[in-house]
C-alpha positions as CSV (number, residue, x, y, z in Angstrom):
1,X,-30.9,-8.7,-24.2
2,X,-31.9,-10.9,-26.7
3,X,-35.2,-13.0,-25.9
4,X,-32.9,-16.1,-25.3
5,X,-30.3,-14.1,-22.7
6,X,-34.1,-12.8,-21.5
7,X,-35.1,-16.4,-21.1
8,X,-32.0,-17.6,-19.6
9,X,-31.9,-15.3,-16.8
10,X,-35.1,-15.6,-15.7
11,X,-35.2,-19.0,-15.3
12,X,-31.8,-18.6,-13.5
13,X,-32.2,-15.9,-11.0
14,X,-34.4,-18.1,-8.8
15,X,-31.7,-20.4,-8.8
16,X,-29.0,-17.7,-8.3
17,X,-30.7,-16.7,-5.0
18,X,-31.2,-20.0,-3.2
19,X,-27.5,-20.6,-4.2
20,X,-26.6,-17.4,-2.9
21,X,-28.6,-18.0,0.5
22,X,-27.0,-22.0,0.1
23,X,-23.5,-20.1,0.8
24,X,-24.3,-17.4,3.3
25,X,-25.7,-20.1,5.9
26,X,-22.5,-22.0,5.4
27,X,-20.2,-18.6,6.1
28,X,-20.8,-18.9,9.6
29,X,-18.6,-22.1,9.5
30,X,-16.1,-20.4,7.6
31,X,-12.4,-18.8,8.2
32,X,-13.2,-15.1,7.3
33,X,-10.1,-12.9,6.4
34,X,-9.7,-9.5,8.8
35,X,-8.3,-7.6,5.8
36,X,-9.9,-7.6,2.1
37,X,-7.9,-6.2,-0.9
38,X,-10.1,-5.3,-3.9
39,X,-8.6,-4.7,-7.2
40,X,-11.9,-3.0,-9.0
41,X,-11.6,-3.4,-12.7
42,X,-14.0,-3.8,-15.3
43,X,-15.5,-0.3,-15.2
44,X,-15.0,0.7,-18.7
45,X,-15.3,-2.5,-20.4
46,X,-18.2,-3.0,-18.5
47,X,-19.5,0.6,-20.2
48,X,-18.8,-0.8,-23.5
49,X,-20.4,-4.2,-23.2
50,X,-23.1,-2.0,-22.4
51,X,-23.4,-0.4,-25.8
52,X,-22.1,2.7,-24.4
53,X,-18.6,5.2,-25.2
54,X,-19.0,6.7,-22.2
55,X,-17.0,5.1,-20.1
56,X,-17.3,7.5,-17.0
57,X,-20.8,5.8,-16.5
58,X,-18.9,2.6,-16.0
59,X,-16.9,4.2,-13.3
60,X,-20.1,5.7,-12.1
61,X,-21.9,2.0,-11.6
62,X,-18.8,0.6,-10.6
63,X,-18.9,3.6,-7.2
64,X,-23.0,1.7,-6.8
65,X,-21.3,-1.6,-6.3
66,X,-18.8,-0.1,-4.3
67,X,-21.3,0.6,-1.4
68,X,-22.8,-2.7,-2.0
69,X,-19.8,-4.7,-1.4
70,X,-18.3,-3.0,1.9
71,X,-22.0,-3.7,3.4
72,X,-21.2,-7.4,2.3
73,X,-17.7,-7.1,3.9
74,X,-18.6,-5.6,6.7
75,X,-22.0,-7.6,7.1
76,X,-19.6,-10.9,6.8
77,X,-17.5,-9.5,9.9
78,X,-14.2,-8.0,7.7
79,X,-13.0,-5.6,9.6
80,X,-10.5,-4.0,6.9
81,X,-11.0,-3.4,3.2
82,X,-8.6,-1.7,1.3
83,X,-9.6,-0.9,-2.4
84,X,-8.1,0.3,-5.5
85,X,-9.9,3.0,-7.5
86,X,-7.2,4.9,-9.2
87,X,-3.4,4.1,-10.1
88,X,-0.5,6.3,-11.0
89,X,-1.0,5.0,-14.5
90,X,-4.5,6.0,-15.0
91,X,-3.1,9.5,-15.0
92,X,-2.2,8.4,-18.9
93,X,-5.5,8.1,-20.2
94,X,-7.5,10.8,-21.8
95,X,-8.0,14.0,-19.8
96,X,-11.8,13.9,-20.1
97,X,-12.3,10.5,-18.6
98,X,-9.4,11.8,-15.7
99,X,-11.6,14.2,-14.9
100,X,-14.8,13.1,-14.9
101,X,-13.3,9.9,-13.0
102,X,-11.7,12.6,-10.2
103,X,-15.2,14.6,-10.3
104,X,-17.2,11.4,-9.5
105,X,-14.4,10.5,-6.7
106,X,-14.9,14.0,-5.3
107,X,-18.5,13.6,-4.9
108,X,-18.1,10.2,-3.8
109,X,-15.7,11.0,-1.1
110,X,-18.5,13.8,0.1
111,X,-21.1,11.2,0.2
112,X,-18.7,9.0,2.4
113,X,-18.5,12.0,5.0
114,X,-21.9,11.8,5.6
115,X,-23.2,8.3,4.5
116,X,-24.6,7.2,8.1
117,X,-23.8,3.5,7.4
118,X,-20.2,4.3,8.1
119,X,-20.6,6.4,11.2
120,X,-23.1,3.9,12.4
121,X,-20.7,0.8,11.7
122,X,-17.6,3.2,13.1
123,X,-15.5,2.4,10.3
124,X,-12.2,4.9,9.9
125,X,-11.5,6.0,6.4
126,X,-7.9,6.1,5.1
127,X,-6.9,7.5,1.6
128,X,-3.6,5.9,0.5
129,X,-1.4,7.0,-2.3
130,X,0.1,10.0,-3.6
131,X,-2.4,12.2,-2.7
132,X,-0.8,15.6,-3.1
133,X,-0.8,14.8,-6.9
134,X,-4.9,14.8,-6.9
135,X,-6.8,18.2,-7.7
136,X,-7.0,20.3,-5.0
137,X,-10.6,20.0,-4.7
138,X,-10.5,16.5,-4.0
139,X,-7.7,16.5,-1.6
140,X,-9.9,18.6,0.9
141,X,-12.6,16.1,0.2
142,X,-10.2,13.6,1.1
143,X,-8.9,15.3,4.5
144,X,-12.5,16.2,6.0
145,X,-13.8,12.9,5.7
146,X,-10.6,11.0,7.1
147,X,-11.1,14.1,9.6
148,X,-14.5,13.0,10.0
149,X,-14.0,9.1,10.7
150,X,-10.7,9.7,12.3
151,X,-11.7,8.6,16.0
152,X,-13.5,4.9,15.0
153,X,-11.9,1.9,15.5
154,X,-14.5,-0.9,14.8
155,X,-13.5,-0.9,11.0
156,X,-11.2,0.5,8.6
157,X,-11.4,1.1,4.5
158,X,-8.5,2.2,2.7
159,X,-9.0,4.1,-0.5
160,X,-6.0,3.8,-2.9
161,X,-5.8,6.7,-5.1
162,X,-3.1,7.9,-6.9
163,X,-1.6,4.6,-6.0
164,X,1.1,2.5,-7.5
165,X,2.6,-0.3,-5.5
166,X,6.4,1.0,-6.5
167,X,5.9,4.4,-5.7
168,X,4.4,3.1,-2.0
169,X,8.0,1.3,-2.0
170,X,10.1,4.5,-3.3
171,X,7.9,6.5,-0.8
172,X,8.8,4.8,2.2
173,X,12.4,4.2,1.3
174,X,12.8,8.0,1.2
175,X,11.1,8.5,4.1
176,X,13.1,5.9,6.1
177,X,16.4,7.6,4.6
178,X,15.3,10.7,5.6
179,X,14.8,9.8,9.2
180,X,17.9,8.2,9.7
181,X,19.8,10.3,8.0
182,X,19.4,13.2,10.4
183,X,21.9,12.3,12.4
184,X,24.6,13.1,9.3
185,X,24.5,9.4,9.0
186,X,26.0,8.8,5.4
187,X,23.8,7.0,2.9
188,X,25.7,3.8,2.4
189,X,25.8,3.1,5.9
190,X,21.9,3.8,6.4
191,X,21.6,1.2,2.8
192,X,24.2,-1.3,4.2
193,X,22.3,-1.7,8.1
194,X,19.0,-2.0,6.3
195,X,17.0,-4.9,6.9
196,X,13.7,-5.9,4.6
197,X,11.7,-5.3,7.5
198,X,13.0,-2.1,8.3
199,X,10.5,-0.3,5.8
200,X,7.3,-1.6,7.0
201,X,6.6,0.9,9.7
202,X,7.0,3.4,6.0
203,X,4.3,1.8,4.2
204,X,0.9,3.4,3.5
205,X,-0.3,0.8,6.0
206,X,2.1,0.5,7.9
207,X,-0.7,0.0,11.2
208,X,-2.6,-2.4,10.2
209,X,-2.6,-6.0,9.6
210,X,-1.5,-7.4,6.1
211,X,-4.0,-8.7,3.7
212,X,-5.3,-12.2,4.0
213,X,-7.5,-12.1,0.8
214,X,-6.9,-9.9,-2.8
215,X,-9.7,-10.1,-4.9
216,X,-9.4,-8.9,-8.5
217,X,-12.4,-8.8,-10.9
218,X,-12.6,-8.5,-14.9
219,X,-10.8,-11.6,-16.0
220,X,-7.6,-9.9,-15.5
221,X,-5.1,-12.7,-13.8
222,X,-2.5,-9.9,-12.6
223,X,-1.7,-8.0,-9.5
224,X,-0.5,-4.7,-11.4
225,X,1.5,-3.5,-8.4
226,X,-1.4,-3.6,-6.1
227,X,0.0,-3.7,-2.2
228,X,3.8,-5.2,-3.9
229,X,5.1,-5.2,-0.4
230,X,1.9,-6.0,2.0
231,X,0.4,-8.4,-0.2
232,X,3.4,-11.1,0.0
233,X,1.6,-14.0,1.7
234,X,-1.7,-13.1,0.9
235,X,-4.3,-15.5,-1.2
236,X,-6.1,-14.4,-4.3
237,X,-9.0,-14.7,-6.0
238,X,-9.6,-13.7,-9.5
239,X,-13.1,-13.2,-10.9
240,X,-14.0,-12.9,-14.3
241,X,-16.8,-10.5,-13.9
242,X,-16.6,-7.0,-14.7
243,X,-16.9,-5.1,-11.9
244,X,-20.2,-3.3,-12.1
245,X,-21.4,-6.3,-12.6
246,X,-20.1,-8.3,-8.9
247,X,-22.5,-10.4,-7.3
248,X,-22.9,-11.3,-3.9
249,X,-22.7,-15.0,-5.0
250,X,-19.1,-13.9,-6.6
251,X,-18.3,-12.6,-3.3
252,X,-19.3,-15.4,-1.6
253,X,-17.1,-17.6,-3.5
254,X,-14.2,-15.6,-3.0
255,X,-14.6,-15.8,0.8
256,X,-15.0,-20.1,0.3
257,X,-12.1,-20.3,-1.6
258,X,-10.2,-18.3,1.3
259,X,-11.4,-20.6,3.2
260,X,-10.4,-23.7,1.6
261,X,-6.7,-22.3,1.5
262,X,-3.9,-23.3,4.0
263,X,-1.8,-20.7,4.7
264,X,1.8,-21.5,5.2
265,X,3.8,-18.3,4.9
266,X,6.5,-19.3,3.3
267,X,7.0,-22.4,5.8
Protein backbone atom coordinates (compact mmCIF):
# COMPACT_ATOMS: atom_id res chain seq x y z
CA UNK A 1 0.00 0.00 0.00
CA UNK A 2 1.38 3.40 -1.00
CA UNK A 3 1.75 6.24 1.51
CA UNK A 4 -1.13 8.07 -0.17
CA UNK A 5 -3.44 5.07 0.07
CA UNK A 6 -2.35 4.45 3.67
CA UNK A 7 -3.18 8.03 4.69
CA UNK A 8 -6.51 7.82 2.89
CA UNK A 9 -7.28 4.54 4.66
CA UNK A 10 -6.39 5.90 8.12
CA UNK A 11 -8.60 8.96 7.70
CA UNK A 12 -11.44 7.04 6.07
CA UNK A 13 -11.67 4.32 8.73
CA UNK A 14 -13.43 6.43 11.42
CA UNK A 15 -15.99 7.59 8.86
CA UNK A 16 -16.62 4.03 7.75
CA UNK A 17 -17.22 3.05 11.38
CA UNK A 18 -19.67 5.90 11.86
CA UNK A 19 -21.46 5.09 8.61
CA UNK A 20 -21.65 1.41 9.55
CA UNK A 21 -23.21 2.30 12.90
CA UNK A 22 -25.65 4.65 11.17
CA UNK A 23 -26.80 1.90 8.80
CA UNK A 24 -27.03 -0.64 11.60
CA UNK A 25 -29.28 1.69 13.58
CA UNK A 26 -31.59 2.00 10.58
CA UNK A 27 -31.71 -1.78 10.14
CA UNK A 28 -34.57 -2.26 12.61
CA UNK A 29 -36.87 -0.18 10.38
CA UNK A 30 -36.09 -2.03 7.16
CA UNK A 31 -37.92 -4.88 5.49
CA UNK A 32 -35.43 -7.74 5.88
CA UNK A 33 -35.31 -10.58 3.32
CA UNK A 34 -36.12 -14.00 4.69
CA UNK A 35 -33.95 -15.79 2.14
CA UNK A 36 -30.77 -14.32 0.69
CA UNK A 37 -28.56 -15.85 -1.99
CA UNK A 38 -24.90 -14.89 -2.36
CA UNK A 39 -22.59 -15.48 -5.31
CA UNK A 40 -19.13 -15.36 -3.73
CA UNK A 41 -17.17 -13.94 -6.64
CA UNK A 42 -13.72 -12.41 -6.92
CA UNK A 43 -11.50 -14.63 -4.74
CA UNK A 44 -8.88 -15.19 -7.47
CA UNK A 45 -8.84 -11.56 -8.58
CA UNK A 46 -8.47 -10.45 -4.96
CA UNK A 47 -5.38 -12.69 -4.57
CA UNK A 48 -3.85 -11.31 -7.76
CA UNK A 49 -4.59 -7.75 -6.65
CA UNK A 50 -2.46 -8.51 -3.61
CA UNK A 51 0.41 -9.64 -5.82
CA UNK A 52 -0.07 -13.37 -5.25
CA UNK A 53 -0.20 -16.02 -7.96
CA UNK A 54 -1.56 -18.50 -5.42
CA UNK A 55 -5.28 -18.24 -6.17
CA UNK A 56 -6.09 -20.74 -3.39
CA UNK A 57 -5.01 -17.97 -1.00
CA UNK A 58 -7.93 -15.95 -2.33
CA UNK A 59 -10.29 -18.86 -1.69
CA UNK A 60 -8.96 -19.17 1.87
CA UNK A 61 -9.60 -15.49 2.54
CA UNK A 62 -13.02 -15.90 0.94
CA UNK A 63 -13.82 -18.74 3.34
CA UNK A 64 -12.81 -16.54 6.28
CA UNK A 65 -15.07 -13.78 4.98
CA UNK A 66 -17.96 -16.22 4.74
CA UNK A 67 -17.82 -16.84 8.49
CA UNK A 68 -18.23 -13.09 9.05
CA UNK A 69 -21.03 -12.62 6.56
CA UNK A 70 -23.06 -15.54 7.89
CA UNK A 71 -22.95 -13.92 11.32
CA UNK A 72 -24.15 -10.63 9.80
CA UNK A 73 -27.01 -12.44 8.07
CA UNK A 74 -28.26 -14.28 11.13
CA UNK A 75 -27.78 -11.26 13.41
CA UNK A 76 -29.93 -9.26 10.95
CA UNK A 77 -32.78 -11.76 11.15
CA UNK A 78 -32.23 -13.50 7.81
CA UNK A 79 -33.39 -17.08 8.21
CA UNK A 80 -32.18 -18.74 5.00
CA UNK A 81 -28.83 -18.17 3.29
CA UNK A 82 -27.79 -19.88 0.04
CA UNK A 83 -24.15 -19.48 -0.96
CA UNK A 84 -22.58 -20.56 -4.26
CA UNK A 85 -19.01 -21.74 -3.71
CA UNK A 86 -18.26 -24.00 -6.70
CA UNK A 87 -20.04 -24.28 -10.04
CA UNK A 88 -20.14 -27.15 -12.50
CA UNK A 89 -18.10 -24.93 -14.83
CA UNK A 90 -15.37 -24.60 -12.18
CA UNK A 91 -14.36 -28.21 -12.86
CA UNK A 92 -12.72 -26.81 -16.02
CA UNK A 93 -10.15 -24.87 -13.99
CA UNK A 94 -6.59 -26.11 -13.45
CA UNK A 95 -6.18 -29.35 -11.54
CA UNK A 96 -4.03 -27.74 -8.85
CA UNK A 97 -6.60 -25.05 -8.13
CA UNK A 98 -9.56 -27.46 -8.14
CA UNK A 99 -7.80 -29.92 -5.82
CA UNK A 100 -6.72 -27.11 -3.52
CA UNK A 101 -10.24 -25.76 -3.43
CA UNK A 102 -11.76 -29.16 -2.66
CA UNK A 103 -9.25 -29.63 0.15
CA UNK A 104 -10.21 -26.23 1.58
CA UNK A 105 -13.94 -26.94 1.26
CA UNK A 106 -13.55 -30.30 2.99
CA UNK A 107 -11.63 -28.68 5.84
CA UNK A 108 -14.26 -25.95 6.25
CA UNK A 109 -17.08 -28.50 6.01
CA UNK A 110 -15.60 -30.40 8.94
CA UNK A 111 -15.31 -27.12 10.83
CA UNK A 112 -18.98 -26.40 10.19
CA UNK A 113 -19.88 -29.71 11.78
CA UNK A 114 -18.10 -28.67 14.99
CA UNK A 115 -18.85 -24.95 14.89
CA UNK A 116 -20.61 -23.96 18.15
CA UNK A 117 -22.24 -20.96 16.43
CA UNK A 118 -23.96 -23.29 13.98
CA UNK A 119 -25.29 -25.47 16.79
CA UNK A 120 -26.15 -22.60 19.14
CA UNK A 121 -28.11 -20.82 16.41
CA UNK A 122 -29.80 -24.04 15.29
CA UNK A 123 -28.62 -23.76 11.66
CA UNK A 124 -29.54 -26.63 9.38
CA UNK A 125 -26.79 -27.08 6.78
CA UNK A 126 -27.69 -28.43 3.32
CA UNK A 127 -25.36 -29.00 0.37
CA UNK A 128 -27.04 -28.65 -3.01
CA UNK A 129 -25.72 -29.60 -6.43
CA UNK A 130 -24.32 -32.72 -8.05
CA UNK A 131 -22.66 -33.94 -4.88
CA UNK A 132 -21.85 -37.35 -6.36
CA UNK A 133 -19.35 -35.68 -8.71
CA UNK A 134 -17.17 -34.59 -5.78
CA UNK A 135 -14.25 -36.51 -4.22
CA UNK A 136 -15.44 -39.30 -1.91
CA UNK A 137 -13.81 -37.85 1.21
CA UNK A 138 -15.58 -34.53 0.61
CA UNK A 139 -18.88 -36.34 0.06
CA UNK A 140 -18.42 -38.09 3.41
CA UNK A 141 -17.69 -34.81 5.20
CA UNK A 142 -20.76 -33.24 3.63
CA UNK A 143 -22.95 -36.16 4.72
CA UNK A 144 -21.63 -35.98 8.30
CA UNK A 145 -22.18 -32.22 8.54
CA UNK A 146 -25.71 -32.45 7.15
CA UNK A 147 -26.49 -35.28 9.55
CA UNK A 148 -25.20 -33.34 12.56
CA UNK A 149 -27.54 -30.39 11.83
CA UNK A 150 -30.50 -32.24 10.32
CA UNK A 151 -32.83 -31.61 13.26
CA UNK A 152 -32.32 -27.85 13.45
CA UNK A 153 -35.13 -25.53 12.38
CA UNK A 154 -34.14 -21.98 13.36
CA UNK A 155 -32.07 -21.12 10.28
CA UNK A 156 -30.89 -22.77 7.06
CA UNK A 157 -27.57 -22.59 5.24
CA UNK A 158 -27.56 -23.98 1.70
CA UNK A 159 -24.11 -24.55 0.23
CA UNK A 160 -24.25 -24.79 -3.57
CA UNK A 161 -21.32 -26.90 -4.75
CA UNK A 162 -20.85 -28.64 -8.10
CA UNK A 163 -23.92 -26.57 -8.84
CA UNK A 164 -25.36 -25.16 -12.06
CA UNK A 165 -28.81 -23.72 -12.59
CA UNK A 166 -29.34 -25.54 -15.89
CA UNK A 167 -28.17 -28.80 -14.36
CA UNK A 168 -30.60 -28.32 -11.47
CA UNK A 169 -33.54 -27.92 -13.86
CA UNK A 170 -32.36 -30.97 -15.83
CA UNK A 171 -32.11 -33.04 -12.65
CA UNK A 172 -35.58 -31.90 -11.57
CA UNK A 173 -37.11 -32.88 -14.90
CA UNK A 174 -35.40 -36.29 -14.91
CA UNK A 175 -36.71 -37.00 -11.40
CA UNK A 176 -40.19 -35.84 -12.37
CA UNK A 177 -40.21 -37.98 -15.51
CA UNK A 178 -38.87 -41.02 -13.65
CA UNK A 179 -41.50 -40.81 -10.92
CA UNK A 180 -44.38 -40.22 -13.32
CA UNK A 181 -43.31 -42.96 -15.70
CA UNK A 182 -43.61 -45.63 -13.04
CA UNK A 183 -47.25 -46.13 -14.02
CA UNK A 184 -46.05 -46.83 -17.59
CA UNK A 185 -47.25 -43.47 -18.86
CA UNK A 186 -45.28 -42.64 -22.01
CA UNK A 187 -42.96 -39.63 -22.10
CA UNK A 188 -45.12 -37.74 -24.62
CA UNK A 189 -48.11 -37.93 -22.26
CA UNK A 190 -45.98 -36.81 -19.31
CA UNK A 191 -44.70 -33.77 -21.19
CA UNK A 192 -48.14 -32.96 -22.57
CA UNK A 193 -49.71 -32.77 -19.13
CA UNK A 194 -46.87 -30.86 -17.43
CA UNK A 195 -47.34 -27.40 -15.95
CA UNK A 196 -44.48 -25.07 -14.96
CA UNK A 197 -45.08 -25.47 -11.23
CA UNK A 198 -44.89 -29.26 -11.52
CA UNK A 199 -41.09 -29.10 -11.45
CA UNK A 200 -40.86 -26.93 -8.31
CA UNK A 201 -41.10 -29.85 -5.83
CA UNK A 202 -38.05 -31.44 -7.48
CA UNK A 203 -35.69 -28.49 -7.19
CA UNK A 204 -32.78 -28.68 -4.75
CA UNK A 205 -34.42 -26.14 -2.42
CA UNK A 206 -38.00 -27.34 -2.92
CA UNK A 207 -39.01 -27.14 0.74
CA UNK A 208 -37.73 -23.59 1.22
CA UNK A 209 -38.98 -20.12 0.39
CA UNK A 210 -37.55 -18.79 -2.86
CA UNK A 211 -34.76 -16.19 -2.45
CA UNK A 212 -35.88 -12.61 -1.84
CA UNK A 213 -32.49 -11.02 -2.52
CA UNK A 214 -29.42 -12.21 -4.40
CA UNK A 215 -26.06 -10.49 -3.95
CA UNK A 216 -23.12 -10.89 -6.32
CA UNK A 217 -19.71 -9.45 -5.50
CA UNK A 218 -16.73 -8.49 -7.71
CA UNK A 219 -18.50 -6.16 -10.14
CA UNK A 220 -19.82 -8.82 -12.52
CA UNK A 221 -23.41 -8.00 -13.50
CA UNK A 222 -24.79 -11.42 -14.35
CA UNK A 223 -26.27 -14.41 -12.55
CA UNK A 224 -24.23 -17.13 -14.31
CA UNK A 225 -27.08 -19.61 -13.83
CA UNK A 226 -27.49 -19.23 -10.06
CA UNK A 227 -30.90 -20.51 -8.92
CA UNK A 228 -32.41 -19.94 -12.36
CA UNK A 229 -35.74 -21.47 -11.38
CA UNK A 230 -36.09 -20.02 -7.88
CA UNK A 231 -34.88 -16.49 -8.62
CA UNK A 232 -37.55 -15.53 -11.16
CA UNK A 233 -38.87 -12.81 -8.83
CA UNK A 234 -35.81 -12.20 -6.67
CA UNK A 235 -34.30 -8.77 -6.25
CA UNK A 236 -30.62 -8.40 -7.26
CA UNK A 237 -27.77 -6.40 -5.79
CA UNK A 238 -24.38 -6.19 -7.54
CA UNK A 239 -21.37 -5.03 -5.54
CA UNK A 240 -18.01 -4.00 -7.07
CA UNK A 241 -16.01 -5.32 -4.11
CA UNK A 242 -14.17 -8.65 -4.41
CA UNK A 243 -15.64 -11.22 -2.04
CA UNK A 244 -12.70 -11.38 0.45
CA UNK A 245 -12.91 -7.57 0.82
CA UNK A 246 -16.71 -7.49 1.26
CA UNK A 247 -17.49 -5.18 4.18
CA UNK A 248 -20.34 -4.92 6.62
CA UNK A 249 -21.14 -1.57 4.98
CA UNK A 250 -21.55 -3.36 1.65
CA UNK A 251 -23.88 -5.86 3.30
CA UNK A 252 -25.98 -3.13 4.90
CA UNK A 253 -26.17 -1.26 1.60
CA UNK A 254 -27.57 -4.39 -0.03
CA UNK A 255 -30.24 -4.67 2.66
CA UNK A 256 -31.05 -0.97 2.35
CA UNK A 257 -31.41 -1.36 -1.40
CA UNK A 258 -33.76 -4.31 -0.90
CA UNK A 259 -35.85 -2.32 1.58
CA UNK A 260 -36.30 0.39 -1.04
CA UNK A 261 -37.64 -1.98 -3.71
CA UNK A 262 -41.32 -2.60 -4.41
CA UNK A 263 -41.78 -6.22 -5.31
CA UNK A 264 -44.55 -6.84 -7.86
CA UNK A 265 -44.03 -10.52 -8.71
CA UNK A 266 -44.86 -9.84 -12.36
CA UNK A 267 -48.14 -8.04 -11.56
